C-alpha positions as CSV (number, residue, x, y, z in Angstrom):
1,M,-68.8,-6.1,55.9
2,K,-72.3,-6.9,54.6
3,R,-71.0,-6.6,51.0
4,R,-68.2,-9.0,51.7
5,L,-70.6,-11.6,53.2
6,L,-72.8,-11.2,50.1
7,V,-69.8,-11.8,47.8
8,V,-68.8,-14.9,49.8
9,A,-72.4,-16.2,49.7
10,I,-72.6,-15.7,45.9
11,A,-69.2,-17.5,45.4
12,L,-70.3,-20.3,47.6
13,M,-73.5,-20.7,45.7
14,V,-71.9,-20.7,42.3
15,L,-68.8,-22.7,43.0
16,A,-70.5,-25.5,44.9
17,G,-71.3,-27.0,41.5
18,C,-67.6,-27.9,41.0
19,T,-68.1,-30.6,43.7
20,P,-64.6,-30.1,45.2
21,S,-63.3,-33.2,47.1
22,L,-62.8,-31.8,50.5
23,I,-64.2,-34.8,52.5
24,S,-62.5,-38.2,52.2
25,V,-64.0,-39.8,55.3
26,P,-66.8,-40.7,55.6
27,G,-67.4,-41.8,52.0
28,E,-70.9,-41.9,50.4
29,G,-73.3,-44.6,51.6
30,R,-71.9,-44.9,55.2
31,I,-74.1,-46.2,58.1
32,V,-72.6,-45.1,61.4
33,P,-73.4,-45.7,65.1
34,S,-74.9,-43.0,67.1
35,G,-72.2,-41.1,69.0
36,S,-69.1,-39.6,67.5
37,L,-68.0,-39.7,63.9
38,N,-64.4,-39.3,62.7
39,V,-64.3,-37.1,59.5
40,S,-61.2,-36.2,57.5
41,G,-60.1,-34.9,54.1
42,E,-57.7,-32.8,52.2
43,I,-57.7,-29.3,50.7
44,P,-57.2,-29.7,46.9
45,E,-54.0,-28.3,45.4
46,E,-55.9,-25.9,43.1
47,Y,-57.3,-24.0,46.1
48,A,-55.0,-21.3,47.6
49,A,-53.4,-22.2,50.9
50,G,-53.9,-20.2,54.0
51,G,-57.7,-20.2,54.0
52,T,-60.1,-21.3,56.7
53,L,-62.1,-24.5,57.0
54,T,-65.3,-25.1,58.9
55,V,-67.0,-28.5,59.3
56,N,-70.6,-28.3,60.2
57,G,-70.1,-24.7,61.2
58,A,-67.1,-25.3,63.5
59,P,-63.5,-24.1,62.6
60,V,-61.1,-26.9,61.9
61,S,-57.3,-26.6,61.6
62,V,-55.6,-27.5,58.3
63,N,-52.3,-29.3,58.5
64,P,-49.2,-28.1,56.5
65,D,-49.7,-31.1,54.1
66,R,-53.3,-29.8,53.5
67,T,-55.0,-32.7,55.4
68,W,-57.5,-32.2,58.2
69,A,-59.5,-34.2,60.6
70,A,-62.3,-33.6,63.0
71,V,-64.7,-35.5,65.3
72,L,-68.5,-34.7,65.0
73,G,-71.3,-35.7,67.2
74,V,-74.0,-37.8,65.4
75,A,-77.0,-38.3,67.5
76,G,-79.8,-40.8,66.8
77,P,-82.5,-41.8,66.5
78,D,-81.5,-44.8,64.5
79,G,-82.4,-44.4,60.8
80,S,-82.0,-40.7,60.8
81,V,-79.8,-38.9,58.3
82,R,-77.0,-36.5,59.4
83,V,-75.3,-34.2,57.0
84,V,-71.5,-33.5,57.0
85,E,-70.7,-30.1,55.4
86,A,-67.2,-28.9,54.8
87,I,-66.6,-25.3,53.6
88,Y,-63.1,-24.1,52.7
89,T,-62.7,-20.3,52.1
90,E,-59.7,-19.1,50.3
91,P,-57.8,-16.0,51.4
92,D,-59.6,-14.0,48.7
93,G,-63.0,-15.0,50.0
94,T,-63.8,-17.7,47.4
95,A,-65.7,-20.4,49.2
96,H,-65.9,-24.1,48.3
97,R,-68.4,-26.5,49.8
98,Q,-68.9,-30.2,49.9
99,R,-71.8,-32.0,51.5
100,T,-72.2,-35.7,52.3
101,A,-74.7,-37.6,54.4
102,V,-74.6,-40.5,56.8
103,V,-77.3,-42.7,58.2
104,V,-77.3,-43.2,61.9
105,G,-77.7,-46.8,63.2
106,P,-76.4,-50.3,63.2
107,E,-75.3,-51.9,59.9
108,L,-74.7,-55.3,58.3
109,V,-71.7,-55.4,56.0
110,T,-71.4,-57.6,52.9
111,G,-70.7,-61.1,54.1
112,Q,-72.3,-60.6,57.5
113,H,-75.5,-62.6,58.2
114,S,-78.8,-61.3,59.5
115,P,-79.6,-63.7,62.4
116,D,-82.6,-65.8,61.6
117,G,-83.1,-63.7,58.6
118,V,-85.2,-66.1,56.6
119,G,-87.5,-69.0,57.5
120,M,-90.2,-71.2,56.3
121,R,-92.9,-73.3,57.9
122,F,-94.3,-76.4,56.2
123,T,-97.7,-77.3,57.7
124,N,-98.9,-80.9,57.7
125,T,-101.5,-79.7,55.2
126,A,-98.7,-78.9,52.8
127,L,-96.8,-82.0,53.5
128,T,-99.8,-84.1,52.7
129,N,-100.5,-82.2,49.5
130,L,-96.8,-82.4,48.6
131,G,-96.9,-86.2,48.5
132,P,-96.3,-86.5,44.8
133,V,-93.6,-83.9,44.9
134,I,-91.9,-85.7,47.8
135,N,-92.1,-88.9,45.9
136,G,-90.6,-87.2,42.9
137,L,-87.8,-85.7,44.9
138,A,-87.0,-89.0,46.5
139,G,-86.9,-90.7,43.1
140,S,-83.8,-92.7,42.7
141,S,-82.6,-91.6,46.2
142,F,-85.2,-93.9,47.7
143,D,-84.3,-97.0,45.6
144,I,-85.8,-99.7,47.7
145,S,-84.4,-102.5,45.6
146,G,-80.9,-101.1,45.8
147,M,-81.3,-100.4,49.5
148,I,-82.3,-104.1,50.1
149,L,-79.5,-105.4,48.0
150,A,-77.0,-103.2,49.9
151,Q,-77.9,-104.7,53.3
152,S,-75.7,-107.6,54.4
153,P,-77.0,-109.6,56.0
154,L,-80.5,-108.6,55.2
155,I,-81.7,-111.3,57.6
156,P,-79.4,-111.3,60.6
157,P,-78.9,-114.6,62.5
158,T,-82.5,-115.6,63.4
159,D,-83.6,-118.6,65.5
160,A,-85.6,-120.9,63.3
161,G,-86.3,-123.4,66.0
162,A,-84.9,-126.9,66.6
163,G,-81.5,-125.6,67.2
164,T,-81.2,-124.1,63.8
165,T,-80.2,-120.5,62.9
166,I,-81.0,-118.8,59.6
167,T,-79.1,-115.8,58.1
168,G,-79.4,-114.5,54.6
169,D,-78.7,-111.9,51.9
170,A,-80.8,-110.8,48.9
171,Y,-79.4,-111.5,45.5
172,E,-82.4,-110.0,43.7
173,A,-85.0,-107.4,44.7
174,G,-87.7,-105.5,42.9
175,A,-90.9,-103.6,43.7
176,G,-93.9,-102.5,41.8
177,G,-93.9,-99.1,43.4
178,V,-92.8,-97.0,46.4
179,N,-94.9,-94.3,48.0
180,L,-93.9,-91.9,50.8
181,S,-96.1,-89.8,53.0
182,V,-94.7,-87.3,55.5
183,G,-96.1,-85.6,58.6
184,S,-94.7,-83.6,61.5
185,T,-95.2,-84.7,65.1
186,T,-93.8,-83.5,68.4
187,S,-91.4,-86.5,68.3
188,G,-90.1,-85.7,64.8
189,V,-91.1,-86.1,61.2
190,N,-93.1,-89.3,60.6
191,V,-92.4,-91.0,57.3
192,D,-94.6,-93.8,56.1
193,V,-93.1,-95.9,53.2
194,T,-95.5,-98.2,51.4
195,I,-93.9,-100.8,49.0
196,S,-96.2,-102.6,46.6
197,D,-95.5,-106.0,45.0
198,L,-92.1,-106.5,46.6
199,Y,-90.1,-109.4,45.2
200,L,-87.1,-110.9,46.9
201,G,-84.6,-113.6,45.9
202,L,-82.8,-114.7,49.1
203,D,-79.6,-116.7,49.7
204,L,-80.1,-118.4,53.1
205,Q,-77.6,-120.2,55.2
206,L,-78.8,-122.6,57.9
207,S,-76.5,-123.5,60.7
208,G,-76.8,-125.6,63.8
209,L,-78.7,-128.9,64.0
210,I,-79.4,-128.6,60.3
211,S,-76.8,-126.8,58.1
212,G,-76.5,-125.8,54.5
213,P,-77.4,-123.2,51.9
214,C,-80.8,-122.7,50.2
215,K,-82.5,-120.3,48.0
216,L,-85.8,-118.7,48.7
217,E,-88.2,-116.6,46.5
218,V,-90.6,-114.3,48.3
219,Q,-93.5,-112.3,47.1
220,V,-94.9,-109.5,49.4
221,P,-98.0,-107.7,48.0
222,S,-97.8,-104.9,50.6
223,T,-95.0,-103.8,52.9
224,T,-95.1,-100.7,55.1
225,I,-92.2,-99.1,56.9
226,D,-93.1,-96.6,59.6
227,A,-90.2,-94.5,60.9
228,T,-89.7,-91.2,62.8
229,F,-86.8,-88.8,62.0
230,D,-85.3,-85.7,63.6
231,L,-84.2,-83.0,61.2
232,A,-81.3,-80.6,62.2
233,P,-78.7,-78.4,60.5
234,A,-75.9,-80.6,59.3
235,A,-72.7,-80.3,61.4
236,G,-70.0,-78.6,59.4
237,S,-72.4,-78.0,56.5
238,P,-75.4,-76.0,58.0
239,S,-76.9,-75.2,54.6
240,N,-77.8,-78.9,54.4
241,V,-80.2,-80.9,56.5
242,D,-79.0,-83.8,58.7
243,V,-81.7,-86.6,59.1
244,N,-81.5,-89.0,62.0
245,M,-83.9,-91.8,62.7
246,V,-85.5,-91.7,66.1
247,G,-85.8,-95.3,67.5
248,A,-86.3,-98.3,65.2
249,P,-88.6,-98.5,62.2
250,V,-91.8,-100.6,62.4
251,V,-92.1,-103.0,59.4
252,A,-95.2,-104.8,58.5
253,T,-95.6,-107.4,55.7
254,N,-98.9,-108.7,54.6
255,N,-99.9,-111.9,52.7
256,V,-96.3,-113.1,52.2
257,S,-96.0,-116.0,49.8
258,Y,-92.7,-117.9,49.4
259,E,-91.1,-120.9,47.7
260,F,-87.8,-122.6,48.5
261,I,-86.3,-123.4,45.2
262,S,-83.0,-125.1,45.9
263,G,-80.6,-126.3,48.6
264,V,-81.4,-128.1,51.9
265,C,-84.7,-126.2,52.2
266,D,-86.1,-127.4,48.9
267,P,-89.1,-129.6,49.7
268,G,-87.7,-132.0,47.0
269,T,-84.6,-132.6,49.1
270,P,-85.0,-136.1,50.6
271,L,-86.1,-136.2,54.2
272,L,-84.6,-132.8,55.3
273,G,-86.3,-130.6,52.7
274,S,-89.8,-131.2,53.9
275,I,-88.8,-130.9,57.6
276,I,-86.9,-127.6,57.1
277,N,-89.7,-126.3,54.8
278,S,-92.3,-126.9,57.5
279,M,-90.1,-125.6,60.3
280,A,-88.7,-122.5,58.6
281,G,-91.8,-121.6,56.6
282,S,-93.9,-120.6,59.6
283,S,-91.3,-117.9,60.5
284,I,-90.6,-116.5,57.0
285,Q,-92.9,-113.5,57.3
286,S,-91.7,-112.5,60.8
287,T,-88.1,-113.2,59.8
288,I,-88.3,-110.8,56.8
289,S,-90.1,-108.1,58.8
290,G,-87.5,-108.5,61.6
291,G,-84.6,-108.4,59.2
292,F,-85.9,-105.2,57.6
293,S,-86.5,-103.6,60.9
294,T,-83.0,-104.3,62.1
295,Q,-81.2,-103.4,58.9
296,L,-83.1,-100.3,58.1
297,A,-82.6,-98.9,61.7
298,D,-79.9,-96.3,62.6
299,P,-76.8,-98.4,63.2
300,D,-75.3,-96.1,65.9
301,G,-78.2,-94.1,67.3
302,S,-77.3,-90.5,67.5
303,G,-73.8,-91.2,66.1
304,P,-72.5,-90.1,62.6
305,L,-73.9,-93.2,60.8
306,D,-77.4,-93.0,59.3
307,S,-80.0,-95.5,58.5
308,P,-80.5,-96.2,54.8
309,I,-83.9,-94.4,54.9
310,A,-82.4,-91.3,56.5
311,D,-79.7,-91.2,53.9
312,A,-82.3,-91.4,51.2
313,I,-84.3,-88.6,52.7
314,E,-81.2,-86.4,53.1
315,T,-80.5,-87.0,49.4
316,A,-84.0,-86.0,48.5
317,L,-83.9,-82.9,50.7
318,A,-80.6,-81.9,49.1
319,E,-82.6,-81.3,45.9
320,I,-84.5,-78.4,47.6
321,S,-82.4,-75.2,47.3
322,I,-84.3,-72.5,49.2
323,A,-81.4,-70.1,48.9
324,G,-80.9,-70.7,45.2
325,S,-84.6,-70.4,44.4
326,V,-85.0,-67.1,46.3
327,G,-81.8,-65.7,45.0
328,D,-82.5,-66.4,41.4
329,A,-86.0,-64.9,41.7
330,V,-84.6,-61.5,42.9
331,Q,-81.3,-61.7,41.0
332,A,-79.2,-61.9,44.1
333,H,-77.0,-64.5,45.9
334,L,-78.5,-65.7,49.1
335,D,-76.4,-67.6,51.7
336,A,-78.8,-69.1,54.2
337,P,-77.3,-71.7,56.5
338,F,-79.9,-73.3,58.8
339,T,-79.9,-72.3,62.4
340,T,-82.7,-74.5,63.8
341,I,-85.2,-77.0,62.4
342,T,-88.1,-77.7,64.8
343,E,-90.8,-80.3,64.4
344,T,-94.2,-79.7,66.1
345,A,-97.5,-81.5,66.0
346,T,-98.7,-79.5,63.0
347,A,-95.6,-78.2,61.1
348,I,-91.9,-78.2,60.5
349,D,-90.2,-74.8,61.1
350,F,-87.0,-74.1,59.3
351,R,-84.9,-71.0,60.3
352,S,-81.8,-69.7,58.6
353,N,-79.4,-66.9,58.9
354,A,-79.4,-64.8,55.8
355,D,-76.9,-62.8,53.7
356,F,-78.1,-61.4,50.4
357,S,-75.4,-60.1,48.1
358,S,-75.2,-59.1,44.5
359,S,-72.7,-59.6,41.7
360,I,-72.6,-58.4,38.1
361,G,-72.9,-61.0,35.4
362,T,-75.3,-63.3,33.5
363,G,-75.3,-66.3,35.8
364,P,-77.9,-67.4,38.4
365,G,-78.2,-64.8,41.1
366,Q,-76.4,-62.2,39.1
367,C,-77.6,-59.0,37.4
368,A,-76.6,-56.8,34.5
369,Q,-74.4,-53.7,35.0
370,V,-76.5,-50.6,35.3
371,P,-74.7,-47.3,34.8
372,D,-74.3,-45.3,38.0
373,A,-75.8,-48.0,40.2
374,P,-74.0,-48.0,43.5
375,M,-72.2,-51.0,44.9
376,I,-74.0,-51.3,48.3
377,S,-71.4,-52.6,50.8
378,S,-73.6,-52.3,54.0
379,T,-77.2,-52.2,54.8
380,F,-79.3,-51.0,57.8
381,N,-79.7,-53.6,60.5
382,T,-83.1,-53.6,62.1
383,P,-83.1,-56.2,64.9
384,G,-86.4,-57.9,65.8
385,L,-87.9,-61.0,67.3
386,Y,-88.6,-64.0,65.0
387,P,-92.4,-64.1,64.5
388,S,-94.5,-66.9,65.8
389,M,-96.6,-68.3,62.9
390,G,-99.7,-70.2,63.8
391,D,-101.6,-72.8,61.8
392,T,-103.8,-70.2,59.9
393,T,-103.3,-66.9,58.2
394,P,-104.2,-63.7,59.9
395,S,-107.6,-64.0,58.2
396,G,-108.1,-67.4,59.7
397,Q,-107.4,-69.5,56.5
398,P,-105.3,-72.6,56.6
399,Y,-102.0,-72.5,54.6
400,G,-99.4,-74.9,53.5
401,L,-96.2,-72.9,53.4
402,G,-95.3,-69.7,55.4
403,L,-92.2,-67.7,54.5
404,V,-90.4,-65.3,56.8
405,I,-87.9,-62.6,56.0
406,S,-86.7,-60.3,58.7
407,A,-86.5,-56.5,58.3
408,S,-82.7,-56.8,58.3
409,A,-82.6,-59.5,55.6
410,F,-85.2,-57.5,53.6
411,N,-82.8,-54.5,53.8
412,Q,-80.0,-56.7,52.5
413,L,-82.3,-57.8,49.7
414,L,-83.0,-54.2,48.9
415,G,-79.3,-53.4,49.0
416,S,-78.6,-56.2,46.4
417,M,-81.4,-54.9,44.2
418,T,-80.2,-51.3,44.5
419,S,-76.8,-52.4,43.3
420,C,-78.6,-54.0,40.4
421,G,-80.2,-50.7,39.4
422,L,-83.5,-50.8,41.4
423,L,-83.6,-47.0,41.9
424,N,-81.6,-45.7,39.0
425,K,-83.9,-43.9,36.6
426,T,-83.5,-41.4,33.8
427,I,-86.5,-39.1,33.4
428,T,-86.9,-37.2,30.1
429,D,-90.6,-36.3,30.4
430,I,-92.7,-35.0,33.3
431,D,-96.4,-34.6,33.9
432,F,-97.0,-30.9,33.5
433,M,-100.7,-29.8,34.2
434,G,-102.0,-33.2,33.0
435,S,-99.8,-33.5,29.9
436,M,-96.4,-35.2,29.5
437,V,-93.9,-32.7,28.3
438,A,-90.2,-33.1,27.4
439,I,-87.9,-31.8,30.0
440,N,-85.9,-28.7,29.0
441,S,-84.4,-25.6,30.5
442,S,-87.6,-23.6,29.9
443,V,-89.8,-26.1,31.6
444,L,-87.4,-26.4,34.6
445,S,-87.3,-22.6,34.8
446,L,-90.9,-22.7,35.9
447,I,-89.9,-24.3,39.1
448,V,-86.2,-23.1,39.4
449,P,-86.1,-19.7,37.6
450,Q,-82.2,-19.8,37.3
451,F,-82.5,-22.5,34.6
452,G,-83.9,-19.8,32.4
453,S,-81.0,-17.4,32.8
454,A,-78.1,-20.0,33.0
455,L,-79.1,-21.9,29.9
456,P,-80.6,-21.0,26.5
457,A,-84.3,-21.5,26.1
458,N,-85.5,-25.0,25.4
459,T,-82.1,-26.6,26.1
460,P,-82.7,-30.4,26.4
461,M,-82.4,-31.6,30.0
462,R,-83.0,-34.8,31.9
463,I,-83.4,-35.8,35.5
464,E,-81.2,-38.7,36.7
465,V,-82.2,-40.5,39.9
466,D,-79.0,-41.8,41.4
467,P,-79.1,-43.6,44.8
468,V,-76.4,-43.5,47.4
469,Y,-78.1,-45.8,49.9
470,S,-80.6,-48.6,49.4
471,P,-84.1,-48.1,50.9
472,F,-84.4,-49.7,54.3
473,L,-87.0,-50.7,56.9
474,D,-86.1,-48.8,60.0
475,G,-88.2,-50.6,62.5
476,D,-90.8,-47.8,62.9
477,A,-94.4,-47.9,61.8
478,G,-95.2,-46.0,58.6
479,P,-95.7,-42.2,58.8
480,G,-99.4,-42.7,57.9
481,G,-100.0,-45.7,60.2
482,E,-98.7,-48.3,57.8
483,T,-97.2,-51.6,59.0
484,A,-93.6,-50.4,58.4
485,E,-91.6,-47.3,57.4
486,L,-89.4,-47.6,54.3
487,S,-86.8,-44.9,54.4
488,L,-85.0,-43.3,51.5
489,A,-81.8,-41.6,52.5
490,D,-79.8,-39.2,50.4
491,L,-81.4,-40.1,47.1
492,H,-79.7,-37.9,44.5
493,L,-81.7,-36.1,41.9
494,K,-79.4,-34.7,39.2
495,F,-80.5,-32.1,36.6
496,V,-78.3,-32.9,33.6
497,E,-77.7,-31.3,30.3
498,P,-76.7,-34.1,27.8
499,R,-73.9,-32.9,25.6
500,A,-71.8,-34.6,22.9
501,D,-68.6,-33.5,24.5
502,G,-69.7,-34.6,28.0
503,N,-72.8,-34.2,30.1
504,V,-73.1,-31.3,32.5
505,T,-74.8,-31.6,35.9
506,W,-76.3,-28.2,36.8
507,L,-78.1,-29.1,40.0
508,T,-77.9,-32.1,42.4
509,L,-80.3,-32.5,45.3
510,G,-80.2,-35.1,48.1
511,V,-83.6,-36.3,49.3
512,D,-84.6,-38.1,52.5
513,A,-88.1,-39.4,52.7
514,P,-90.0,-41.8,55.0
515,L,-92.4,-43.9,53.0
516,G,-95.3,-46.1,54.2
517,F,-94.9,-49.8,53.5
518,E,-97.4,-52.6,53.5
519,M,-97.0,-56.2,52.2
520,G,-100.1,-57.9,50.9
521,Y,-101.1,-60.7,48.6
522,D,-102.7,-60.3,45.2
523,A,-104.9,-63.4,44.8
524,A,-105.5,-62.7,41.1
525,S,-101.9,-62.8,40.1
526,G,-100.8,-65.2,42.9
527,A,-98.0,-62.8,43.9
528,L,-96.9,-60.7,46.9
529,A,-98.1,-57.2,46.5
530,P,-96.1,-54.5,48.3
531,T,-97.8,-51.1,48.7
532,I,-95.6,-48.0,49.1
533,T,-97.4,-44.8,50.0
534,P,-96.0,-41.2,49.7
535,P,-94.9,-39.5,52.9
536,P,-97.0,-36.8,54.5
537,A,-96.2,-33.2,53.6
538,G,-93.4,-31.7,55.6
539,T,-91.6,-35.0,56.4
540,V,-89.4,-34.9,53.3
541,Q,-85.9,-33.4,53.7
542,V,-84.0,-31.9,50.7
543,R,-80.6,-30.4,50.5
544,V,-78.6,-29.0,47.6
545,H,-75.3,-30.9,47.0
546,D,-74.2,-29.2,43.8
547,N,-75.5,-25.9,42.4
548,K,-73.8,-24.8,39.2
549,V,-77.1,-23.3,38.0
550,G,-77.0,-20.7,40.8
551,A,-80.4,-21.6,42.3
552,N,-81.7,-20.1,45.5
553,E,-80.9,-23.0,47.8
554,P,-83.4,-22.3,50.6
555,S,-86.2,-21.9,48.0
556,V,-85.2,-25.0,46.1
557,E,-85.0,-27.1,49.3
558,A,-88.3,-25.9,50.5
559,L,-90.0,-26.5,47.1
560,F,-88.8,-30.1,46.7
């Protein structure tokens, strides 16, 4: 009996390298909830029928069509790795094994958003310093001349006294310059617009006791428009910002000079001209200010129509693509619709759901194809509360822009980067006693003796790092007290002999490791500086997946 068990063990050890496909479900890279797991598969045709099947040590019936199914218990904690092992033993005692691994916990699949996954906080310090940028973004969007010419009437019916009403449109407008300054308040975002050297040509129409047309030229050295706006995700298009004016703008004009140049207001018009000039001239400055205030206000309050200034600000904000900029930087596509935009006395807080995804190509947000890189279809979901950012950094320094990415969104990002080859690596040299040496069968035999007997001496070899899962933050503190724990799950290490007629994989290991993770800032390079620390001894788990070399599996697993 002992001899038969030994034969079975040897056959299992040798034939495991054939990687028979016994397990169909779950496939590689699955994240499953804690509880029960449905597993299934099929006995390959090349294996003799009538044998026995065990799954995780328990016997499982094989159907006449060679299919099988079982239910396994997969207990937490979340983030842990559970192995599924199927062993089929043929009637003659030849055993075949397949192992796969699942991660226990919640997941986000491709196309599913991480709630409030990304955010940014602009402080008033930043908004002040960004004045030139804001003006640049506004650019032609805030075309004060076009805005004035588009308003009809620019001057709504206004009492000019003596039973006469004035209304008017601009036929010509220009300005020496426009400057915007922005600041957040508890009532909304305050925008101050300063217009220098405003010139207006007005067509006026008088009606009432005195009636008739006249033309007026106006010079305004300085005009200020003070308005408050509420920012919110745009209805039906939450990736854009909806800007609505709060109340009416306050318009002030200083040192207005004017001249009536024709029509009934012209001082040269007999009798009436001088009277109208005297009567209307005293109210020109207030009439222009009042007309601006009325025409630049929101026409329907909280309704769908916007004030011209709000429209201009929306156009300027549309030039800012947070998702595109972040996605291009990490070679991933980021869909980030706004969820809330909150104005406070010191900052504007933008929050967005996040979905990072990857695609192969050469366009923005795409990456090049990397051989053997997995296509990550789901990532580990680590729920958490959105952080509360104050007005200073943890060290007490003021800042202009604070960026937030949740653990779940960061995991999505790592998934995209893994699909783009983040962890794929081919190793041909290793550090051996302080010197880099080429990997071959003789070198490997020093750590796995069977490489020395299964292969000729000095046979060229390489180690391929082949991920199944992307790394993920699991919500725990790091194993050495770091801020977070970054988990590696079922990272495959393949010991490969390159051959002209086809490479041969002699040994495949699956590695689970909890790494320490800290995120810092490198002031010298002006970049974020993540620090990843190795796990403590004894926390790394290793299992043999394929073993064509005939290695002693318990020894190899303990060694690595």
